[in-house]
C-alpha positions as a printed Julia matrix, in Angstrom:
87×3 Matrix{Float64}:
  16.0    26.75   21.74
  12.97   24.82   23.01
  10.8    26.72   20.57
  13.12   25.82   17.67
  13.03   22.12   18.6
   9.23   22.2    18.92
   8.78   23.89   15.53
  11.27   21.56   13.86
   9.52   18.51   15.33
   6.12   19.71   14.13
   7.45   20.32   10.63
   9.04   16.88   10.49
   5.81   15.25   11.67
   3.77   17.2     9.13
   6.12   16.25    6.31
   5.89   12.6     7.32
   2.1    12.69    7.27
   2.08   14.31    3.84
   4.43   11.67    2.47
   2.48    8.79    4.02
  -0.1     7.33    1.71
  -3.25    5.52    2.63
  -4.22    2.12    1.27
  -6.75    3.52   -1.22
  -4.15    5.81   -2.77
  -1.57    3.06   -3.03
  -4.16    0.61   -4.41
  -4.81    2.81   -7.45
  -1.8     1.2    -9.13
  -3.24   -2.26   -8.44
  -6.71   -1.3    -9.67
  -5.58   -1.26  -13.3
  -5.47   -5.07  -13.24
  -7.48   -6.03  -10.15
 -10.37   -3.57  -10.56
 -11.26   -0.47   -8.58
 -12.82   -2.58   -5.82
 -10.54   -5.6    -6.13
 -13.23   -7.46   -8.07
 -10.82   -8.63  -10.76
 -10.23   -7.36  -14.26
  -7.18   -8.61  -16.2
  -5.88   -9.87  -12.86
  -7.79  -12.06  -10.42
 -10.21  -10.87   -7.76
  -8.38  -10.0    -4.56
 -11.32   -8.47   -2.72
 -11.17   -9.34    0.98
  -8.02  -11.45    0.62
  -4.77  -11.15    2.57
  -2.22  -10.12   -0.06
   0.61   -9.36    2.37
   2.68  -12.42    1.47
   2.33  -11.92   -2.28
   3.37   -8.27   -2.06
   6.24   -8.98    0.33
   7.61  -12.21   -1.16
   6.05  -12.69   -4.57
   3.39  -15.05   -5.83
   3.35  -18.26   -7.82
   3.1   -16.76  -11.3
   2.44  -13.67  -13.35
   3.7   -10.17  -12.74
   3.89  -10.75   -8.98
   6.18  -13.78   -9.18
   8.83  -11.69   -7.43
   8.56   -9.29   -4.5
   6.5    -6.27   -5.46
   9.14   -3.63   -6.15
   8.74   -0.06   -5.05
   6.76   -0.62   -1.85
   8.15   -0.3     1.64
   7.15   -2.77    4.34
   4.79   -0.16    5.8
   3.17    0.43    2.4
   2.74   -3.32    1.88
   0.98   -3.56    5.22
  -1.22   -0.55    4.39
  -2.25   -1.93    0.97
  -2.88   -5.4     2.41
  -5.12   -3.99    5.13
  -7.04   -1.96    2.55
  -7.55   -4.96    0.23
  -8.62   -7.19    3.1
 -11.3    -4.62    3.98
 -12.77   -4.47    0.46
 -16.29   -5.89    0.31
């Protein structure tokens, strides 16, 4: 029984890690407008900025006027940390 629980726990952990995405992967959707390095394209430059509030609550105008749909709180935090680290 202990072996079964150990194997099941390892499988669950592995599945969680495979489903988790890093900031760079999640940012690919943003890059279409904000540029591959956050330098700005159709959308403004966000390089090095804290975008947590905009993703979580929405911005003042444009496509991000409402909460960014489709991202969990953990994903928002991950993307925001990635963007803030862009140089």
